[in-house]
N, C-alpha and C positions, 0 to 999 in steps of 0.2 A: 504493500500500500504506500502511495506517495505520502510524503510529509507535506500536507497542504499549505502550511504556513510558509515553508521554504519555497514551495512551488509558486505561491502567489508573489512573494518578494522577488524571486528570480524573474517572473514574468514582468513585474513592474520595472525592474532594472533593465531588462532587455528592451522593453518598449522605449524607455528614456534614451538608451544608447542608439537604438534604431532611429529614433526621431532626430537625434543630433546628426547622424550620418545622412539622413534624408534631407535635412536642411542644408548641409554642406555640399551635397552633390545632387541637388534637385534638378530633374529634367525640365525640358521646355514645358510651359503651361499646357495642360490638357483640358479638354472640355469637362466642366464640372457636372456631376449628376444632378438631376432635378431633386430638390428637397422634398422629402416624403412627409406629408402631414397626416397623422392618424390620431384617433382618440385613444390615448393610453388608458389602460384598464383602471388606474387609480385616480382618474380625474373625470369631471363632468363636462369639460370643454376641450375642443381640439387644440392640441399643441404639437409642434414638430417633435418627432420621436427623439431627435438629437438633444432636445432640451429636457427629457425625462431624466430624473436623478435616481431612477431605479433600474434594476436589471429586467428588461422587457424584451420579449421576442414577438415579432409580428410575421404571420404567415399569410401570403396571398393565395387564396384557394381558387381564384379565377384565372391565374396565369397559365397553369398547365392542367386543365380539367380532366384530361384522359390518363394522366400518369398516376392518379390516386383514386381510391374508391370509397373512402370513409374519413370521418373526422379523426379517427384513431390513426389512420395512415399518416396524416399531417402531423399529429402530435408526436409521432415517433421520430420526427426530424430534430427534436429538441433533446439534447443529451441530458438536461437536468430533469427531464420527465421520465418516469419509469412506468411503462404500460404493462400491467399484469393481466394478460388476456386469458380467458377461458375458451374463446371461440373467435373466428376471424370477423372482419368488417365491423368491429364494434358491437357484435351481438351481446357480449358481456365482457367488460374490461374494467379493471381497477386502475386508478390514476394516482401516482405518487410523485411529489415534487420535492427535489433535494432531500431524498431519504425519508420523508415523513410518511405516515400511513395513508392508505387509500381513503380514509375518512377525513383527512386534513387538507383536502384540496377543494376549492369552490368552483363550480361550473355555472357560468352565466350565459344567458341568451339576450343579447342587446342590453346588457347591464342588469338583467333581472335574473334572480336565482332560479335554477332548475335542479339543484341538489335534491336527492330523494330523502325525506325524513325517516323512511323505514330503515334503510341501510345504504351505506356508501358504495356497496357492490353495484348499485343501480344508478349511480350518479351520471354515468356516461350513456344512459338510456335516452339519447338525444331525440327530441320529438320532431325535428325538422330534417329533411334530406340534406345531403352534402351540397347539392346544387343550389340550395337556398342560402348558403353561407358564402359571403364574399371574402371575409378574412377572419383570422383567429389571432387574438391577442393573448399572450401568456405572461403573467406577472410572476417572477420568482421572488419568494419571500412574502412576509405577512401582508395581507390586504384587508384585515378586519376593520381597520379604521374607516374604510369606505363601504364595505359590504357585510360586515358583521361576522356571524359564526361561520366556521369551517375553513376560512382562508388562512390557516397557520402556515402551510407550506407554500401557498401561492393561489393564484386564480387563473382560470381560463375563460375568456369571454368570446363567444361566437357572435359575429356581427353579420346581420343582413343589411343590404343597402338598396336604396331605390334605383330602379333601372334608369339608365342615362337616356335622355330624350335625343333621338337621332337628328342630325342636322338636315338630312334629306331622306326621302323614302318613307316606307311604312313605319308606323309606331309599334308594330308587332314584330316579335322575333321568337324563334322556337329552336330548341335543340333536344335531341333524343339519342339515347345510347342503348345498345343491347349487346350482350356478350355471354360467353360461357367458357367452361374449363373442366379440368379433371375433378374428381369427387362429385360428379354430376352437378357442378356449380353453375349458376346462372346469375346475371346481373342486368337490370334494366333501370333506366331513369329518364326523366324528361323535365324540361323547364320551359315555360312560356312566359314571355314578358310583354307588357303593354305600357308604353311610356309616352305621356304628354305632359305639358307644363302643369295643368290643373289636376291631373289624375294619373296615377300609375298603379300597376298591379303585377303580381308575379305568382304563378302557380307552379309548384315543384312536387315531384313524386319519385320514389325509388323503391326497388324491390331486389333483394339478394336472397338466393336460396342455395342450399347444398344438401347432398345426400349424406354427407359426413365421411370423414376419413377412417373412422372406426364406428362400430355399432353404437346407436343412440347418441350420435353427435351431429345429426342433421339439424338444419335451422332454416328459418325464413325471417328476413328482416324487412319490414315494410314501413314507409313513412310518407306523409303527404303534408303539404303546408300551402296556405294561401295568404298573401300579404298585400295590402292596399295602402297607398299614400294619397291623401287629399291635401292639396296645397291651398289652405283656406286663409282668410285674412288674419286671424290671430297667430297662425303658424301651421306647420305641417301636422296632420293627423296620421298616425301610423297604426294600422290594425293588423294583427297577426293571429292566425288560427292554425294549429298543427295537431297531428295525431300520428301515433306509431303503434305497431302491433308486431311482437317478436316471439313466436313460439320456437323452442329449441330443445334438443336433447341435451341433458345435463349430466351425462355419464361421467362420474368421478369428480364433478364440480365441488361437491361438499362431502367427500368421502367415497369409499368404494361401493357406490350404489348406482344402478341404472336409472337415474332420475330424469325428470322432465319438468320444464318450466315454461311459463308464458307470461309476458308482461305486455301491458297496454298503457299508453299514455295519451293524455289530451292536454293541450296548452293553448291559452288565449291571452293576448295582451293588447293594450291600447296605450299609446303615448301621444300626448298633445303638447306641442310647442306653444308656449304663451309668450310671443315676442321672441327676441333673440337671446334672452338671458334666463328664461324660466321654462321648465318642462315638468309636466305631471304625468304619472304613469300608473297603471293598474294591471295586474296579471293574476290568472287563476290556473292552477295545475291539478290534474287528477291522474292518479297512477294506480294500476292494479297489478298484483303479482300472485300468480298461482303456481305452487310448487308441489310436485308429486315425487315421493321418495323412490317408489318402484313403478316404472312406467307401465308394466304389464299388469299391475294390481294396485291401482290408486287408492283402494279402500284401506290399505295398510297404514299409510301416513300421507296426509295432504294438508297443506297450509294455503289459506287465501287471505290476502292483505289488500285493503283499499286505503290509500292515503290521499289527502287533499291538502292543498296549500294555496294561500292567497297572499298578495303583497301589493303595497301602494307606496308611492314616493312622490315628493314634491321637491325639486332641486332647482337651485338658482346660482348664477355666477355673476358677480358684480366687479367691475373695474373700479378700484379705489384710487388708482393713479395709473400713470402710463405703463409702469412695470409691476403693478401690484393687483392681483386678482383674489377675491374672496369667494370661494365656493362653499355653499352650505345647503342643508336640506333636512327634511323630516321624512321618516319612513315608519311604516307599520306592516307587520306580517304575522301570519299564524299558520299552523298546520294541525292536522288531526289524522287519526288512523282508526280503522275498524278492522279487526283481524281475528281469525279463528285461534291464533296462538298468542298474539300480543295483547288482545283485548281492545277496549275503546279508550282512547286518550286524546287530549288536545292541549295546545299551548299557544300563547300569543306573546308578542313582544313589540316594543316601539323603540325608536332610536332617533337621535339628532346628531348631526355631524357638521363640522366646519373645517375648511382647509384654506390656509393663506399661502399663496404662491407668489414668489418674487423671482421670476425667471432671469432677470438681468440686473445684477448689482455689480456693475463693472465686470470683473472676471468670475464673480460668484453667482450662484443661483441657490435659492432656499425654498423649502416647502415645509410647513408646519400644520399638522392636522390632529383632530381628536374626534372620538365618537363615544357617546354615552348610550348604552343599550339597557333597557329595562324589561324584565321578564315577568310572566305570570307569577304571582306570589310576592312581587316587590323587589326581588334581587336585581342587582345592576352590575354591569361591567363597563369600565372605561378603557378605551383603546387609543392611545396616542401614537403618533408617527412623526418622524422628522427625517428629511432627506436634504442633502446639499451637494453641490458640485463646484469645482474650481477649474477653470481653463488655464492649464499650466503653460501651454504654448498654443499656437494656432492649429496644431494637430493632436495635442494630448489633453485629455480631460480626465480629472480625478473626481470620484463621487463616493458618497457614503450615505448610509441610512440606518435607522433603527426604528422598530415598531413592535407593538403588542398585538398578539393574536389570541383567539379563543375558539373553542368548539363545544357546542352542546351535544350531549350523547344522543345517538339515534334511538328510535323506538326498539330496534333489535338489541342495542346495547342495554337498554333499561329492562325490557320485559320478556325477551325470548326465553323459551324453555323447551328442551327435549332431553333425551337420555344422555347426550354427549355435550350439550352446550347450555349454559345457564346465564341469563342476564342478571342485572343488578340495579334495582330501582333507586339505590342510594348513591349512584355515581355522581361525582362532582364534575363540573365542566372542565375541560382541558384549557390551560392557558400557556402562553409562551412569550418570549422576547426574541426577536430576530435582529441580527446585526450583519451588515455587509459593507465592504469597501471594494472599489473597483477602479479600473483605468480603461479608457477607450483611446485608441490610436487610429487616426485616419489621415494618411499622407495626402499631400496636396493634389496628387494625380487622381484621387478618388477611386482607384481600382482596388484598394486594399483597406479592410477594416479589421482591426484586432482588438478584442476585448478580453479582460481577465477580471474575475471577481472572487474574492474570498468571503465566506459567510459562516455564521455561527448561529445556531438555534438552541435555545434553552427552554425546555418544556417543564411544566409542573402539572402533576396529577394526570399524566398520560394514561389513556385508556387502552387496554389490550385484553384479548382473551388469553388467559394463561393458566398454568397449574404447576404444582411442584411434584406431582407423581404421574407416571405414565398411565396409570389405571384410573386417575381422577377425571371428571368431566372438565371441559374448558369453562372457565368462569370469567365473566367480564368484571374487571377491577381497575381501580386507579393504581397502577403498579408502581408509580413513583415519578422521579424526574429523569427525563431523557435529554441528552445533549448531542447535537449533531454539528460537526465541523467539516468544512469542505471547500472546494474551489471549482470554478467553472471557467472555461475559456473557449473562445470561438474566433476562427479566422475565416473571413469572407474575401474571396479573390475573384475579381472580374477579369477573365482571361480575354485575349484578343477575339474579335468577332462577338458572338453572343453566348460564349461559354462562361459558366460560373462554377466555382469550387468552394465548398463550405467544409471546414474541419472543426469539430467541436469535441470537448472532453469535459466530463464532470466526475469528480471523485468525492465520496462522502465517507465519513467514519463516525460511528455513534459510540457512546459509552457502552460498556458491557452491561448486560442485564443483571439484576440481583442474583446472587449465588443460588443455584438450584432451580431458578425459574425457567420454565419451559414456555416460550412465547409462540403464539400462533401467527401473528401478523407483524408486530412492531419491528422485528429484526430481520425480516425478509426483504431487504431493500437492495437497490443496485449500488454496490460499493464503488464500481467504476463503470462508466459508459462512454465509449468513444464512437463517433459517427463521422463518416466521410461521405459527402454528397457531391456528385458532378452532374450538371445539366447543360445541354448545348443544343442549338438549332442548326440544322444543315439543310439548306434549300427548303423543302416543305416538310421536313421531319424534325421532331424533337426527341432527343435521347436523354435518358436519366438513369443513373446507377447510384445505389446507396448501399454502403457496407457499415454495419454496426457490430461492435464487439462489446458484449455485456457480461459483467461479472456480478452475480448476486452473492450475498454473504453466505448463502446456503449451497452454492454451486461453484464449479469451476467456470472460467470464462468460455463463452460460446459465440460464434459469429453468425450473422444473418445478412444475406446478400440478395438484393432485389435489382432487377433491370426492367425498364419500361421504354417503349418506343411507340410514337404516335404521329400521324400526319397532323400538321398544325394549320392547314388552310383548305379551302374547298368545301363543296357541299357534303361529301362523304369523307369521313376521317377514320380509317382503320387504326387499331391500336393493339398492342400486346403487352402484357405484364408477366414477368417471370419472378415469382416470389419464393423466398428461401431457396435460392438457386443451388446452394451448397447442400441442400437436403439435411440440414442440421436437425437432430433430434433434441428438443429442448422443452423446458417447462418454466413458464413465467411464474406459476404458482405450484409449489411442491405437490406432486401427485396428480397434476392435470396436464397430460401430454398434449402438445399442439401438432398440427399437421405439417408434413414435410413439403417437398417441392411442389409448387402449384403454378399452373399455367392458365392465364385468363386472356382471352382474345375476343375482339368484337369490332363494331363499327358505330360511329356517331354520325348523325345527320344534323346539319346546321342550316337554318334559313333566317335571314338572307345570308348568302355566302359572304364571309369576311375572314380576315386574318385572325 
């Protein structure tokens, strides 16, 4: 294991030396890349990504639509994320950020929570198809100041955007895709856009199926969404309705049983812009989970869970001065569950937050924020956050941040009970402090970006299913304090022509568990994750290859190699994806084997024809 402190200091020293060399021997001025303006996950107003004082990753899902097939495929590009899948195409995957557990990452859709209150195993049960998502923002480190519970390790925000009004021609556009591969796998999707200045709409749908690479591992993943934008006098009205249905064989998912599971989700939201500085939003989510322990005889053991959640927010951003912005808001949300195993329960909470942003204080930038969250019964948690940056030279930028995070126990944590797993209604909320320091180096020619970040996370009252005897059942407990220390680095290189090379690495080390403790989840993290990604355009073709080497604490390192090729212009666009080309036998979750080499091929139809 790398010594992360030495690694980070070495990276900082190397960057400063490289910067000095670059300034002494700078080439002729090159064309500068266009500045990218995105909404960073931790703010309510658009700011340039380069001005964010946090470690943030942004993924454009519209640039190469045929090279990936699910949100999970895109998330696997980030070395600080550990995707622990039980089935392909996001049918069921656990998400961990910087070594934290799968319960400690927050999933958002347009800034609204879609985490599942039943269990974090279902947090990535995304209600919208991939075609509905235009970009994904990933925050590394605590985000509880802005979004409350669960964002201890970080947050993932899925963003949908209004279709662009064409300058000429029809306001209507359409794209459809169909393909298939081994294991009797199929994939279909379509998206229809209608865009005018007063009104825009988008309809998206997807379906993925497989016969399974072993018995009882078949699946079907279905999703559909409709979104409309009305550009009214007070501001844009955004209405989104989505639904998903995922039945799948769950053989060995939760033990050596031929199980079966089916989840269904419904999500609806409305956001109203009130001028240029204020937005009001409301969302409702309903999710069902049916689990059968023995697929051939459901009467032996069956669980049915129905959970609902609502949320509302009123947010505003005021310019106090030329370089001073105050963002603040009020939020309320609640969730409830009705379950054959967990019983009937409900809880509500309300919160107020404020953030003061000073993006340009000479060479400095500063952000200070805080959130007060009040829960049913009167308990409250305050979560502050501070972030700062200093421009050392015109190509080197130093940054640091500190923030508080927390997580409420899920209903499974609190109330689940079977012969091998026991919940605990007396669990305390998890809390944490997250610290990080980093450096960004961007030479003047704009072709290279190198970032390095060291981070430390200190948890209190961490929740895990654990036991001290092999014969004992798993018990949900506050097992104590966890500390995670690590480093992440990324190099992005724009090669001649339209080729891009991304190299990234994240290493994490946690404190040892208490003596004699047998942990089910907390210590099965990715200790090291290295990813190399190359993408290039050649005439009418786009090629992509990705190699990841992952070392879990419970396993030796294993490689995963994917290759994709697609036509990037014309009416018809054939594609092929070769997944796990090395045919690696591996398990993201101990005891749950995943499929080997997979070949998927198909064709997309696009109208009107465009690049």
